[in-house]
C-alpha positions as CSV (number, residue, x, y, z in Angstrom):
1,X,-24.1,-7.8,-5.8
2,X,-21.9,-9.3,-8.4
3,X,-19.0,-11.6,-7.3
4,X,-16.4,-12.8,-9.8
5,X,-13.9,-15.5,-8.8
6,X,-11.8,-17.4,-11.3
7,X,-8.9,-19.8,-11.0
8,X,-6.4,-17.4,-12.4
9,X,-3.3,-15.8,-11.0
10,X,-3.4,-12.1,-11.8
11,X,-6.0,-9.3,-11.4
12,X,-5.4,-8.1,-15.0
13,X,-6.6,-11.6,-16.1
14,X,-9.7,-11.3,-13.9
15,X,-10.8,-7.7,-14.7
16,X,-11.1,-7.1,-18.4
17,X,-11.5,-3.9,-20.4
18,X,-15.1,-4.9,-20.8
19,X,-15.5,-4.9,-17.0
20,X,-14.0,-1.5,-16.7
21,X,-16.2,-0.2,-19.5
22,X,-19.3,-1.5,-17.7
23,X,-18.5,0.4,-14.5
24,X,-20.5,3.5,-13.8
25,X,-20.0,6.7,-11.8
26,X,-20.8,5.9,-8.1
27,X,-19.9,2.2,-8.4
28,X,-17.9,0.8,-5.5
29,X,-15.5,-1.9,-6.7
30,X,-13.7,-4.2,-4.3
31,X,-10.6,-6.2,-5.2
32,X,-9.4,-8.9,-2.8
33,X,-6.1,-10.5,-3.7
34,X,-2.9,-11.3,-2.0
35,X,0.8,-10.3,-2.4
36,X,2.0,-10.8,-6.0
37,X,-1.5,-10.9,-7.6
38,X,-0.8,-7.7,-9.5
39,X,-3.2,-5.3,-7.9
40,X,-0.9,-2.3,-8.4
41,X,0.0,-3.6,-11.9
42,X,-3.6,-3.6,-12.8
43,X,-4.0,0.1,-11.8
44,X,-0.8,1.3,-13.4
45,X,-1.3,-0.6,-16.6
46,X,-4.7,-1.9,-17.5
47,X,-6.8,0.8,-15.8
48,X,-4.3,3.5,-16.8
49,X,-4.4,2.4,-20.5
50,X,-8.2,2.6,-20.4
51,X,-8.1,6.0,-18.7
52,X,-5.6,7.3,-21.3
53,X,-7.7,6.0,-24.2
54,X,-10.9,7.6,-22.9
55,X,-9.2,10.8,-21.5
56,X,-10.0,10.0,-17.9
57,X,-8.1,10.6,-14.7
58,X,-7.1,8.3,-11.8
59,X,-6.4,9.2,-8.2
60,X,-4.4,6.5,-6.4
61,X,-4.5,6.8,-2.6
62,X,-2.0,5.1,-0.4
63,X,-1.5,5.0,3.4
64,X,2.3,5.5,3.8
65,X,4.7,8.1,2.4
66,X,7.1,5.5,1.3
67,X,4.4,3.8,-0.7
68,X,3.6,7.2,-2.3
69,X,7.2,7.7,-3.3
70,X,7.4,4.2,-4.6
71,X,4.4,4.6,-6.9
72,X,5.4,8.1,-7.9
73,X,8.8,6.9,-9.1
74,X,7.1,4.3,-11.3
75,X,4.6,6.8,-12.6
76,X,7.4,9.3,-13.4
77,X,9.6,6.7,-15.0
78,X,6.7,5.6,-17.3
79,X,5.6,9.2,-18.1
80,X,2.1,8.5,-16.8
81,X,1.5,11.7,-14.7
82,X,-1.0,13.1,-17.1
83,X,-3.7,10.5,-16.3
84,X,-2.8,9.3,-12.8
85,X,-2.0,11.1,-9.5
86,X,-0.8,9.4,-6.3
87,X,-1.5,10.9,-2.9
88,X,-2.0,9.8,0.7
89,X,-5.2,9.3,2.7
90,X,-3.6,11.6,5.3
91,X,-3.4,14.5,2.9
92,X,-7.2,14.3,2.5
93,X,-7.7,14.0,6.2
94,X,-5.4,16.8,7.2
95,X,-7.1,19.2,4.7
96,X,-10.6,18.3,5.8
97,X,-9.7,18.4,9.5
98,X,-8.1,21.9,9.2
99,X,-11.3,23.0,7.4
100,X,-9.7,25.7,5.4
101,X,-9.7,23.9,2.1
102,X,-11.6,21.0,0.5
103,X,-9.8,18.2,-1.4
104,X,-11.2,18.3,-4.9
105,X,-12.2,14.8,-6.0
106,X,-14.4,15.9,-8.8
107,X,-11.6,16.0,-11.3
108,X,-11.0,12.2,-11.0
109,X,-13.0,9.5,-12.8
110,X,-11.5,6.7,-10.7
111,X,-10.5,6.9,-7.0
112,X,-8.4,3.9,-6.0
113,X,-8.0,3.1,-2.3
114,X,-4.9,0.9,-2.1
115,X,-4.6,-1.2,1.1
116,X,-8.1,-0.2,1.9
117,X,-8.0,-2.1,5.2
118,X,-6.2,1.1,6.4
119,X,-9.6,2.7,7.2
120,X,-10.0,0.1,10.0
121,X,-6.5,-1.0,10.9
122,X,-5.0,2.5,11.4
123,X,-8.1,3.7,13.3
124,X,-6.5,2.2,16.4
125,X,-4.0,5.1,16.5
126,X,-5.4,7.5,13.9
127,X,-8.6,9.2,14.8
128,X,-9.2,10.7,11.3
129,X,-9.4,7.6,9.0
130,X,-13.1,8.0,8.8
131,X,-12.7,11.4,7.1
132,X,-11.0,10.0,4.0
133,X,-13.3,6.9,4.0
134,X,-16.5,8.9,4.1
135,X,-15.3,11.4,1.6
136,X,-14.4,8.7,-0.9
137,X,-17.5,6.5,-0.4
138,X,-19.9,9.4,-0.6
139,X,-18.3,10.7,-3.8
140,X,-20.7,9.7,-6.6
141,X,-18.9,11.4,-9.6
142,X,-16.3,8.7,-9.8
143,X,-15.8,4.9,-9.7
144,X,-14.3,3.9,-6.3
145,X,-11.9,0.9,-6.3
146,X,-10.9,-0.6,-2.9
147,X,-8.0,-3.0,-3.0
148,X,-6.7,-5.2,-0.2
149,X,-5.7,-8.7,0.7
150,X,-7.6,-8.3,4.0
151,X,-10.5,-6.1,3.0
152,X,-13.4,-8.3,4.2
153,X,-14.3,-6.1,7.2
154,X,-14.4,-2.8,5.3
155,X,-16.5,-4.5,2.6
156,X,-18.9,-5.8,5.2
157,X,-19.1,-2.3,6.8
158,X,-20.0,-0.8,3.4
159,X,-22.6,-3.5,2.7
160,X,-24.2,-3.8,6.1
161,X,-23.7,-0.5,7.8
162,X,-23.7,1.9,4.9
163,X,-26.3,-0.2,3.0
164,X,-24.3,0.2,-0.2
165,X,-23.8,-2.5,-2.9
166,X,-20.3,-3.4,-4.1
167,X,-19.0,-5.1,-7.3
168,X,-16.6,-7.6,-5.9
169,X,-13.6,-9.3,-7.6
170,X,-11.4,-11.8,-5.7
171,X,-8.5,-14.2,-6.2
172,X,-7.6,-17.0,-3.9
173,X,-4.8,-15.9,-1.6
174,X,-1.7,-18.0,-2.0
175,X,0.8,-18.2,0.9
176,X,3.2,-20.6,-0.8
177,X,5.9,-17.9,-0.8
178,X,6.1,-18.3,3.0
179,X,8.7,-21.0,3.6
180,X,8.6,-21.0,7.4
181,X,7.3,-19.1,10.4
182,X,9.2,-18.6,13.7
183,X,7.7,-17.1,16.8
184,X,9.5,-15.7,19.9
185,X,8.4,-14.0,23.0
186,X,11.7,-12.6,24.2
187,X,13.0,-9.3,22.7
188,X,16.6,-10.6,23.0
189,X,15.8,-13.6,20.8
190,X,15.9,-11.3,17.7
191,X,19.7,-11.1,18.1
192,X,19.8,-14.9,17.5
193,X,18.0,-14.6,14.2
194,X,19.9,-11.5,13.1
195,X,23.3,-13.1,13.8
196,X,22.2,-16.1,11.8
197,X,21.2,-13.8,8.9
198,X,24.6,-12.2,9.0
199,X,26.4,-15.6,9.4
200,X,24.6,-17.1,6.4
201,X,24.7,-13.8,4.3
202,X,20.9,-13.7,4.2
203,X,19.0,-10.5,3.5
204,X,16.1,-9.5,5.8
205,X,13.6,-6.7,6.4
206,X,13.0,-6.5,10.2
207,X,9.8,-4.7,11.3
208,X,9.8,-3.2,14.8
209,X,6.9,-1.8,16.8
210,X,8.8,1.4,17.5
211,X,11.3,3.6,15.8
212,X,13.4,3.5,19.0
213,X,13.7,-0.3,18.8
214,X,14.4,-0.3,15.1
215,X,17.2,2.4,15.5
216,X,18.8,0.6,18.5
217,X,19.0,-2.6,16.4
218,X,20.4,-0.7,13.5
219,X,23.0,1.0,15.7
220,X,24.0,-2.4,17.1
221,X,24.4,-3.9,13.6
222,X,25.4,-0.7,11.8
223,X,28.0,-2.4,9.7
224,X,25.3,-4.6,8.0
225,X,22.2,-2.5,8.1
226,X,20.3,0.7,7.4
227,X,17.3,2.2,9.1
228,X,13.9,3.7,8.3
229,X,11.0,5.3,10.1
230,X,8.2,7.8,9.6
231,X,9.1,11.3,8.6
232,X,6.8,12.4,11.4
233,X,9.1,10.9,14.0
234,X,11.1,14.0,15.1
235,X,13.4,12.1,17.3
236,X,14.6,9.3,15.0
237,X,14.0,10.4,11.4
238,X,17.2,12.3,11.4
239,X,19.0,9.0,11.4
240,X,17.3,7.8,8.2
241,X,19.6,7.8,5.1
242,X,17.1,9.2,2.7
243,X,19.4,8.6,-0.3
244,X,19.4,4.8,0.5
245,X,15.6,4.8,1.0
246,X,15.1,6.5,-2.3
247,X,17.5,4.2,-4.1
248,X,15.7,1.2,-2.6
249,X,12.3,2.5,-3.7
250,X,13.5,3.2,-7.2
251,X,15.5,-0.1,-7.7
252,X,13.2,-2.3,-5.6
253,X,16.2,-3.7,-3.8
254,X,18.8,-2.7,-1.3
255,X,22.5,-3.4,-0.9
256,X,22.9,-3.7,2.8
257,X,22.2,-7.0,4.4
258,X,19.5,-5.8,6.9
259,X,16.8,-3.2,7.0
260,X,15.3,-2.2,10.3
261,X,12.0,-0.4,9.9
262,X,8.7,0.5,11.4
263,X,5.2,0.0,9.8
264,X,6.0,3.0,7.6
265,X,7.1,0.3,5.1
266,X,4.6,-2.5,6.0
267,X,2.8,-2.6,2.6
268,X,2.8,-1.4,-1.0
269,X,6.6,-1.4,-1.4
270,X,8.1,-4.0,-3.6
271,X,11.5,-5.5,-2.7
272,X,13.2,-7.9,-5.1
273,X,16.5,-9.1,-3.8
274,X,18.5,-12.0,-5.1
275,X,19.4,-13.1,-1.6
276,X,16.5,-14.0,0.7
């Protein structure tokens, strides 16, 4: 097992073209780094540049539809569709579960599992995460790249349970961007925080554990907010302003003061607002 750790800030400074060139079919690469370390940038730029130069193809797998749209907009805007495709784990799982069609991974030289902790974290409510995991790990015609800030458990599972070696890259996770943490145990307390956001003209993304709760809060603060939830939610998705969501994903910012959402936007979506 090879472990590379350097006191540097970005993944593209850690993993060089020489590293990529030394990877072989069947290798399992793990990348552990926190928010802002450039995991996605590494895939969309350095790995893409190498793939384009050597006429190779990349499959980038994500765990949320919003993340897929976010990446697809970047790929479209940069005209990179020829060498990189973005899709969801769920698409692999649904095809395999139905049994009528196999998802063809043979055409890809690199399979990137973004937010790879998904295989374990979503297993609590998704009984098919093992389908995509096993299909990816067993595929020996490509280099597999698993990226996460919290991927220790999935790496241990691969090493100890699957008895497979991994090539591991890591950067220290920096939490300096977190200025403060506030905890509350009363659902009504959220109104105190929201009213303070509004009073001080502060933007906020507020995650709720249900679409119903997120929509009710949005409805209460409709003048200042917009709402998002999974497309699979038949009851509440009709209240999602898809134009606003698409604009946010494309511009990586939003105009309203507040966004009420579920875990459909928990990771892999970049938001850069001037007000925070």
